[in-house]
C-alpha positions as CSV (number, residue, x, y, z in Angstrom):
1,M,19.4,-28.0,-24.0
2,D,15.8,-27.8,-23.1
3,N,15.2,-30.0,-20.0
4,K,11.3,-29.3,-20.0
5,P,9.3,-32.6,-20.4
6,S,7.5,-33.0,-23.7
7,R,3.9,-32.6,-23.9
8,Q,3.4,-36.4,-24.1
9,N,5.3,-36.9,-20.8
10,R,3.2,-34.5,-18.8
11,K,0.7,-36.1,-16.5
12,R,-2.5,-34.4,-15.3
13,T,-3.6,-34.9,-11.7
14,R,-7.0,-36.2,-11.7
15,F,-9.3,-36.4,-8.5
16,D,-11.8,-39.4,-8.0
17,R,-15.0,-37.7,-7.0
18,S,-17.3,-40.8,-7.5
19,R,-17.3,-41.6,-3.8
20,Q,-18.1,-37.9,-2.9
21,N,-20.9,-37.8,-5.4
22,L,-22.3,-41.1,-4.0
23,F,-22.4,-39.7,-0.4
24,T,-23.8,-36.4,-1.7
25,G,-26.6,-38.2,-3.5
26,I,-27.4,-40.4,-0.4
27,A,-27.6,-37.3,1.7
28,V,-29.9,-35.5,-0.7
29,G,-32.2,-38.6,-0.9
30,L,-32.4,-38.8,2.9
31,V,-33.3,-35.2,3.2
32,A,-36.0,-35.5,0.4
33,V,-37.6,-38.6,2.3
34,I,-37.6,-36.7,5.6
35,V,-39.2,-33.7,3.9
36,L,-41.8,-36.0,2.2
37,G,-42.5,-37.7,5.5
38,V,-43.2,-34.4,7.3
39,V,-45.4,-33.3,4.3
40,V,-47.4,-36.6,4.5
41,L,-47.9,-36.1,8.2
42,I,-49.0,-32.6,8.0
43,T,-51.3,-33.2,5.0
44,S,-52.8,-36.3,6.6
45,A,-53.8,-34.2,9.7
46,V,-55.2,-31.3,7.6
47,N,-56.8,-33.4,4.7
48,P,-56.8,-37.1,5.3
49,R,-59.0,-37.8,2.4
50,L,-56.2,-36.5,0.1
51,I,-53.9,-39.1,1.5
52,M,-56.7,-41.9,0.9
53,N,-57.0,-40.8,-2.7
54,L,-53.2,-40.9,-3.1
55,T,-53.0,-44.3,-1.5
56,G,-55.8,-46.0,-3.4
57,G,-58.8,-45.0,-1.2
58,G,-57.7,-46.3,2.2
59,P,-57.8,-49.7,4.1
60,H,-60.6,-51.9,3.9
61,H,-62.6,-53.1,6.9
62,N,-64.4,-55.9,5.0
63,E,-63.5,-58.8,7.2
64,D,-66.3,-61.5,7.4
65,I,-67.2,-60.5,11.0
66,I,-70.5,-61.5,12.6
67,P,-72.7,-59.8,13.8
68,R,-72.3,-56.7,11.9
69,N,-74.4,-53.8,10.5
70,M,-73.9,-51.4,7.6
71,D,-75.9,-48.1,6.8
72,L,-75.7,-46.5,3.4
73,W,-76.9,-43.0,2.8
74,A,-76.9,-42.0,-0.8
75,V,-77.6,-38.2,-1.7
76,Y,-79.5,-37.7,-4.9
77,P,-80.2,-34.7,-6.8
78,G,-83.8,-33.5,-6.6
79,N,-83.9,-33.5,-2.7
80,V,-83.9,-37.3,-2.5
81,L,-82.1,-39.4,0.2
82,R,-81.8,-43.1,-0.2
83,F,-81.2,-45.2,3.1
84,V,-80.1,-48.9,3.1
85,T,-79.5,-50.9,6.1
86,I,-78.0,-54.4,6.2
87,F,-77.8,-56.7,9.1
88,Y,-75.7,-59.9,9.4
89,P,-76.9,-61.5,12.4
90,D,-75.4,-64.2,14.7
91,D,-77.3,-67.2,13.5
92,G,-75.2,-69.6,15.5
93,L,-77.1,-69.1,18.6
94,A,-78.8,-72.4,19.6
95,T,-81.9,-70.6,21.1
96,L,-83.1,-68.9,17.9
97,P,-86.6,-70.0,16.9
98,P,-87.3,-71.6,13.4
99,D,-88.8,-68.3,12.2
100,E,-86.9,-65.6,13.9
101,P,-88.8,-62.2,14.2
102,V,-86.5,-59.2,13.7
103,T,-87.3,-55.5,13.5
104,V,-85.9,-52.9,10.9
105,A,-86.2,-49.2,11.4
106,G,-86.5,-47.0,8.4
107,P,-85.1,-43.4,8.2
108,L,-86.5,-40.5,10.2
109,M,-88.8,-38.3,8.0
110,I,-91.0,-35.3,8.5
111,G,-94.2,-37.2,7.9
112,E,-95.4,-40.4,6.0
113,E,-96.0,-38.3,2.9
114,N,-92.2,-38.0,2.5
115,L,-91.7,-41.7,2.0
116,I,-91.1,-42.5,-1.5
117,S,-90.4,-46.1,-1.4
118,A,-89.4,-48.8,1.1
119,E,-88.4,-52.4,0.3
120,P,-87.4,-54.7,3.1
121,F,-85.3,-57.8,2.0
122,G,-84.1,-61.0,3.7
123,G,-87.5,-61.9,5.4
124,E,-91.1,-61.9,5.3
125,V,-92.9,-58.6,6.3
126,Q,-95.4,-59.4,9.1
127,S,-96.2,-55.9,10.0
128,V,-95.4,-52.2,9.5
129,E,-95.8,-49.5,12.2
130,L,-95.4,-45.7,12.0
131,M,-93.5,-44.6,15.0
132,T,-92.6,-41.4,16.6
133,G,-88.9,-40.4,17.1
134,L,-87.4,-40.1,20.5
135,G,-86.0,-37.0,22.4
136,Q,-85.3,-34.2,20.2
137,D,-86.6,-36.1,17.3
138,E,-90.1,-36.6,18.7
139,H,-91.6,-34.4,16.0
140,L,-90.3,-36.9,13.4
141,K,-91.8,-40.1,12.1
142,Y,-90.2,-43.5,11.1
143,Q,-91.6,-46.9,9.9
144,L,-90.7,-49.9,11.9
145,Y,-90.9,-53.3,10.1
146,T,-91.2,-56.6,11.6
147,L,-89.8,-59.5,9.5
148,T,-89.7,-63.2,10.0
149,R,-86.6,-65.1,8.7
150,T,-85.0,-68.4,9.0
151,P,-81.8,-68.5,10.8
152,G,-78.9,-69.2,8.4
153,S,-80.8,-67.7,5.5
154,G,-78.3,-64.6,5.2
155,P,-78.6,-60.9,5.9
156,Y,-81.6,-58.9,6.1
157,G,-82.5,-55.1,5.9
158,L,-84.3,-52.3,4.2
159,D,-83.8,-50.1,1.1
160,A,-85.7,-46.9,1.4
161,R,-86.2,-43.5,-0.3
162,I,-87.5,-40.2,1.4
163,T,-87.7,-36.5,0.4
164,N,-87.1,-33.4,2.5
165,A,-84.7,-35.4,4.8
166,P,-84.2,-33.9,8.2
167,Y,-80.5,-35.1,8.0
168,I,-79.9,-32.5,5.4
169,Q,-79.7,-28.7,6.0
170,A,-79.0,-25.8,3.8
171,V,-75.7,-24.0,4.6
172,E,-73.6,-21.4,3.0
173,D,-72.5,-22.5,-0.6
174,G,-74.4,-25.7,-0.4
175,Y,-75.8,-28.3,2.1
176,Q,-74.6,-30.3,5.0
177,I,-75.8,-33.9,6.0
178,G,-75.4,-35.0,9.4
179,F,-76.1,-38.1,11.7
180,G,-75.8,-38.7,15.4
181,I,-74.1,-41.9,16.2
182,R,-75.2,-43.9,19.2
183,P,-72.8,-46.2,21.2
184,Q,-73.5,-49.9,21.0
185,N,-71.9,-53.0,22.5
186,Y,-73.7,-55.8,20.5
187,Y,-72.3,-55.5,16.8
188,M,-68.8,-56.5,16.2
189,Q,-68.6,-54.0,13.4
190,V,-70.8,-50.9,12.5
191,I,-70.1,-49.1,9.4
192,V,-71.7,-45.9,7.8
193,A,-71.3,-45.2,4.2
194,V,-72.2,-41.9,2.7
195,A,-72.4,-41.6,-1.1
196,F,-72.5,-38.5,-3.4
197,P,-72.8,-38.5,-7.1
198,R,-69.2,-38.1,-8.9
199,G,-68.4,-34.4,-9.4
200,T,-70.0,-33.3,-6.0
201,Q,-67.8,-30.8,-4.3
202,V,-67.2,-32.5,-0.8
203,G,-66.2,-30.0,1.8
204,E,-65.6,-29.9,5.4
205,M,-66.0,-32.9,7.7
206,D,-65.8,-31.2,11.2
207,A,-66.7,-34.4,13.2
208,L,-65.8,-38.0,12.5
209,Q,-63.4,-38.7,9.5
210,P,-63.7,-41.4,7.1
211,Y,-61.3,-44.3,6.9
212,R,-61.8,-45.0,3.3
213,V,-63.1,-43.4,0.1
214,A,-64.2,-45.6,-2.8
215,R,-65.5,-44.9,-6.4
216,I,-68.2,-47.1,-7.3
217,G,-69.9,-46.5,-10.6
218,G,-71.1,-42.9,-10.7
219,W,-70.7,-42.5,-6.9
220,E,-68.0,-41.5,-4.4
221,V,-68.6,-43.4,-1.2
222,Y,-67.1,-42.4,2.2
223,Y,-66.7,-45.0,4.9
224,F,-66.9,-44.4,8.6
225,D,-66.3,-47.1,11.2
226,V,-68.4,-46.2,14.2
227,T,-68.2,-49.6,16.0
228,V,-66.9,-48.0,19.1
229,A,-68.0,-44.5,18.7
230,A,-68.3,-42.4,21.8
231,M,-71.4,-40.9,23.1
232,G,-72.2,-37.6,21.1
233,S,-70.2,-38.5,18.1
234,M,-71.4,-37.0,14.7
235,I,-70.9,-37.5,11.0
236,R,-71.3,-34.1,9.3
237,I,-70.2,-33.5,5.8
238,R,-70.6,-30.3,3.7
239,Y,-71.2,-30.7,0.1
240,A,-72.5,-29.1,-3.1
241,L,-74.1,-31.1,-5.9
242,P,-73.0,-30.5,-9.5
243,E,-75.6,-28.2,-11.2
244,D,-78.0,-29.6,-13.6
245,S,-76.4,-33.1,-13.4
246,P,-78.9,-36.2,-13.6
247,A,-78.5,-38.8,-10.9
248,P,-76.1,-41.6,-11.6
249,A,-77.3,-45.2,-11.8
250,D,-78.5,-46.8,-8.5
251,L,-75.7,-48.0,-6.2
252,D,-75.4,-51.7,-5.8
253,Y,-75.5,-51.8,-2.0
254,W,-73.9,-55.2,-1.9
255,Q,-71.0,-53.9,-3.8
256,V,-70.8,-50.9,-1.3
257,E,-70.8,-53.5,1.5
258,A,-68.2,-55.5,-0.1
259,E,-66.0,-52.4,-0.7
260,R,-66.1,-51.2,3.0
């Protein structure tokens, strides 16, 4: 008689691999997270602007801090540079006169003939003087506006455009825009924003790095917090404007200030 068990009675041995697969998946996930973290750290050190773009442009520094100042430099095709400066003064000082005189300096320029336009705002213009630059800029000129304003009436400043700006130099494969930053201890916040038309190839920034990049209209705006900048600090940006591209619509500088 055949004592072999029937096919129906035979049992197969099965191994439960679900727990092993779970542990394997967790280990693979941890390794991926670690590798991603290392890549992010290396990339942020080499190209911080890429990380800003991946994370939505970077953090805002748009708290309602008084007193504060923001300068905007917008590079236009056709060798035109726009400069806007906005001051938010501390109007809570009891010693301020009813009509407070304030001064606003325009951008450095080679000569007065390089000034395209200048529009002060936030006060009444009392006088305009053509001044000579200091130190190594003594061969340059700038306009100094004296305004009177009522304390509590809001911010004030200047919107100006110049040609052949001394801030811009031709370099290999394009141009470089650069600004020296002076240390200060009055304003609670000082922001510099540099804007290029969308499509501009923005290259090396071999000095201060931006904390935020924002796209506003047809512009890409780079924000630098220079509130506590050290002596000798510089903003230097290499760029190449798109060829035969018209200038985008003017930036709304209040929106630039709000997006800082």
